[in-house]
N, C-alpha and C positions, 0 to 999 in steps of 0.2 A: 504494500500500500504506500502511496506517495505521502511523505511526511508533512509536506507543506503545500497548500493549494496556491497556484500561481494564477492571478487574474487574467482572463482571456479577453481579447478585443471582441470576440464573437458573442459574448454574453448578452449585451443589449439586443443584438440582432436575433438571437434565438428566442429571447423573451417576447420581442415584438412579433416574430413569426407565430409563436404559440398563442398570441392574442388574436391573430388574424386568420389562421388556418386550422382546420380540424386535425391535421397531422403535420409533423415536422420530421424530415429525414436528415440526419447528420452523418455525412460520409467523411472519409479520411483514412489515412494509413493506420495500421495497428498501433496501439500505444500512443496515439497523438493526444489523448486526453478527452475523447468523446464521452465516455461513460462518466468520468469524474465531473466533467462540466454539467451534464444533465442531472446527475445526482446532487451536485452542489446547488443548482438552481431550482430543481423540482423534486428533490428527495422527500420533502415534507408533504407534497401534494399528490405525488404519483406513486403507484406501485412499481416494482422493478422485476423483470424477468430476463435472464440471459438465455438465448436460444442456442448457445454453443454446446452445452452438455448433451450427449446423445439421447438420454432418456427424455429430456424436455423437448428436444427436437422431434423425437418419435411421437410424443403425445400431441404436439402441434400439428404434425402431418397426418396422423391417423384420424383425428377428430377436430378439425379447425374450429368449428362453431362451439363445440364443447370447451375447447382450450380458451377461446376468447371469453366465454362465459365464466370460466374459472379465474381468469385474470382480467376483470373488467376495467375499462378506462375510468379515470385517467391513469395511463400506464406507460412505462418506458420498456420497449422491447429492444434488447441489446443484441448485436450481431445478427440482424434480420436476414443477412444473406444466406444463413443456414436453413431458413424456412421461408423462402419467398412465396411458397404456396399459400401462406397465411394472408398475403396482401389482398386478394380479391374479397376475402371475408371481412377484412378491416374496412375495405371500401363499402361493403354491404352495410356495416354498422354505421359508418360515417353518413351514408346516404339516408339512413333512417333517422339520423340526428344531426341534420345539417346546421342547426343553429349553435352547436356546441364546438368550442374552439380548444385547441391544444390538448386533445384527448389522447392521441397516440404519438409518442416521441420514439422514433426508430433510429438505431445506429447501424452502420455497416462499413466494412473496410474494403469493399470491392466496388468499384465504380461501374464496371462494364455490365455485368449481368444484373446487378441490383437496380441500376438506373433504368434498364430496359423494363424490368418488372414493375418498378415504381411508376414509370410513365404510362405503362399499359393499365395499371390498376388504380393509381391515385392521381391521375392527371387532373389539375385544377383543385385538388383537395389537399395537396401537401406542398410545403415549402421545402426546397432542397438546398441545404447549406453544406459547406465544406470546412473541416477543421484540420489544418496541417500541424506539424510539430511547432513548438514555440518560435515566435519571431524574436529578434533581439529586443524589440520594444517591450514585448511581454516579459522576457528574461530580466530586463532592467527596470521593470515596474512602471513602464509608461505605455500601456497597451493602446491608448487612444492617440498617441503622438502622431501629428500629421506628417505626410511626406514633404521633403524640402520645397517642392514647387507649390505646395498648398499653403505654405506659411509665409508668403511674401509680407514683409513689414513686421512680422511677429518675431520677437527675439526670445524663443523658448530656450531655457537652459539646456545645454547639451550634456548628456550623461557622461561621466568619466569612464573611459575605456582605454586602458594602457595596451601597448603593443603585445606584451606577453599574455595579458588577459584575453585579448582578441583571439590569439592563436590557440590558447587553451580551449576557448569556447568553440572555435571552428572544429577542432579535433573532437570535442565532445558531441557537438550537434545539438539539436533543439528538442529531443524527446523529453517530456516533462520529468520522467523518473530520474534521468541522469542530471537534469538541471536542479531538481529539488534535493537530490542526494549527491553532492559533489564528490563524496568519498568512494562512490561505486567504481568498480573496475570497468573502464570504458570498453576495452577490447572484448572482455568477457560478455558484457551486455550486448554489444553490437553483433558479436558472433552468435549468441543465443537468438537474438532478434531475427537475424537472417535465416537461421535454421528453421525457426517457427514459420517465418514468412514463406520460405521455400516449400516446406511440408504442407502447410495449410492453404495459403492463398494461391500459390503458383500451380500446385497440383490440381486444385479444384477448378481453376479457370481454364487450363489447357491440359490436354493429355501430354505432359512433358515426361517422356520416359527416362531420359538421361539427366538427372538433376546435377551431376558433376559437370556436364557440358554447359548447363544453364549457369552454374556458378562461374565457370570460365568466361561465359558471355558477360556476366556482371562485372568481373574484373577487367575484361577488355574494354568495356564501356566506360568504366571509371578512368582508365588510362587515356580515353579520348574525350573526357569531359570538357565541354566548352569549345570543342573543335567542330568543324563542319563534319557531319556524319556520313561517311561513305559506307553504305550497307554492304556493297560488293566486297570491299576490302575486309570489312569486319567478318563477313561470312567465310571468306577464303582463309583468314587467319585461324578461324575456329574449326574449319572443316565442316561447315554446315551450309545449307542452302540459303539463298537470300530471303526466300519466303518464310523460312523458319525464323530467321533473325528478325524479320518484320513482325511476325506473330509474337515473338518474345518481347519485342519493344512495346507492342500494344498492351501486353500483360503488365509491364512495368508502369506504363502510363495509367492503365486502368486501376492499378493498386496504389497510385499516388507516389510511387518511388522515384519517378523522373519527371522533369518538365521538358517537353519538346518545344524549343524556341524556333519559331518559323520566321523566315526573312520578310521584311516589310517591302511591299511592292507599290509603286505608283508609277504611272506611265510617264516617265520623263525622258524616254528615248535612250536610256542607258542600259547596258547589259548588267543586270544584277544577278547575284548568286541566288539559286533557287533551292539549295540544299539546306535542311534544318540543322540545328545544333541540339545536343542533348545535355542536360544538367541533372544531377541528382537533387532531389528535394531537400535532402539533409546533408550538410557538410560532414557530419560524423560518419554517416554511411559511406560517403565517398572516401574519406580518409581511411576507414577500416578496410574497404575493398582494395585500396591502393597500398595497403600494408604499412601505412604511416602511424607510428605510435607515440612520437613526441613532437612538441610544437616547433622546435628548431628545425628538424628535418622537413616538416610540413611546409614551413615558411620559406626555407632556402632551397628546397628540392625542385625538380622540374615541374611538379604539379602545383607549386605555390600560387601562380597566377590563376589557374583554373579553379582552385579551391576558393580563392578570394572572390573571383567573378561569380562563382556559384552562390556564395554568401550574399552578395549584393542583389543578384537576381531573385534569390529565394526570399529575401527581406521584402522586396517590392511586391512579389506575387502573393506572399502570405498576408501582407498588409491589406491588399484588395480583397482576397478571399475571406479574411476574417472580419470584413465589413459587410459581407454578403454580396460583394460585387465580383464580376468576372474580369480578371485583368486583361487588358489589351496590350500585350507586350511582345515586341519583335526584336530582331537585330537588323542592321542595314549594312550591306557589303556590296561593293561593285566588283565587276569581273577583274579589275586591276588590283583588287585587294585593299582598297580604301574602306574603312569599317568603323561603325559605331556599335559597341558591344550590346547595348540595350536601348530600345526606343519604346517609350511608353506613350500610348495614344490616349489623350484625355480630352474628351469633348471635341474631337476633330483636330486638335492641336497635337504636336509631337514634342515630347520631352526627351532629349538625348542624354544618355548616361554612359560615360566611358569609365572603365575600371582599370586602375593601374596599381601594380604591386609596390611601386616605389613610394616611400613615405615623403619624398621630396618632389612635389608637383612642379612641372616646368611648362612654359607656354607651348612648347612643341606637342604636348599631350592633348592639346585642344584641336589638332589638325583634322581629325575625323569628324568632329562636331561641326567645324567650320565648313567642311566639304558638304556635309548633309544640308546645312543651311543654304549653301550656294545652290544646291539642287532643288530644295523644296521651299526656299524663300520664307515668307512670313508665317507659314504653318509651324515653323520650328520655334519653340519657346527657349528660354534660358536653359543652357546645358550644364551638366555637372561632370566633373572628373572626380570620381570617388577613390580615395586612397586610404591606406591604413595608418597614416600619421595623424598629426594634431593640427596641421595648418589649414586655414580657411582664407582663400584670397582669390581675386579675379585673375584669370589666366589669359583671357582675350575678351573682346567685346561679346557680351552675352554668354560667357563660359566661366564657371566658377570651380575652383578646387574645393572639395568637400570631404572632411574626414568621415570614415565609415560610421563613427558614433553619431554624426549629424544626419545620417540617412534615416 
């Protein structure tokens, strides 16, 4: 059990959804804090049933109506992906009591199959929200902190985050159990997590016969984090077919383990790269798969830049999802290799974010953002060069250096 509860940015969103919809579906990876959040907010008002134990699952499947009568709403059904057959009967109950809100709170750690079932059964009746591992805002006790481009003119105090503390945190990752209990053995936790994930989620989503090959695929993907993803090369290195690798990637995306970042297109007559990039959702998972066990090696090694870029992207993506919004996030790269790491689309405007591992920002680091502005003109807002140091200063017209803690 987690010793201390860490406040989540999604809390007010879940409470609002429970006031407005008969059902709320909370998805996200295993151990991201879904059950803890629902029990903290609704433990006093709702019953609780986990559908993971085989006997409970069997009871739910053999007599769904009887099961729902045994556990009447308001109720939290945990790990509902184990008994999706319940959902049509939940719909039946909701349709008979349309005026009652927040009656069924469901959690699930698989996006693919569960969302198919939810949209079939509970369309228009359920709010679907996503809870990822902790963002740095949540870890530092500022879950509602705005993103830098949202706080123009506001001088909110920046949290203290030293370089060693940053890399310790990147190595640990954002899973609540590890954040709340800093003394835990990181490598042991991540190793157990991946084993559980492989055995339960991966096996149930696809008939993956060779789990060892899938583990090799995870490691190969970690080594390519933040790079343009060439599936043909990856398949050849693994001795697998391209279609197999594509299917495996879709499993990782469906179980919230990776973020697939797609290129930003707009017809400006330029040859732009069309290949996506893949990032792990959690920097701790990435470091574990890459075999990195101490902060010095992680920061100074060949994956240092990719790990830091993963942290910046994940922070932006988590901040949006934890407000109940879908992030519109891309990268921009021309065929000649001019690139902006992250482009955030906000209300038809583009916010460019470049990520640099050097703690000493220089004007040359703004070149990608300036090239993007030259191509897209007024659509491009003030850009940011995010770095792991302490310095905040202008680098070029409309480009600012921003410490990671200021993100």
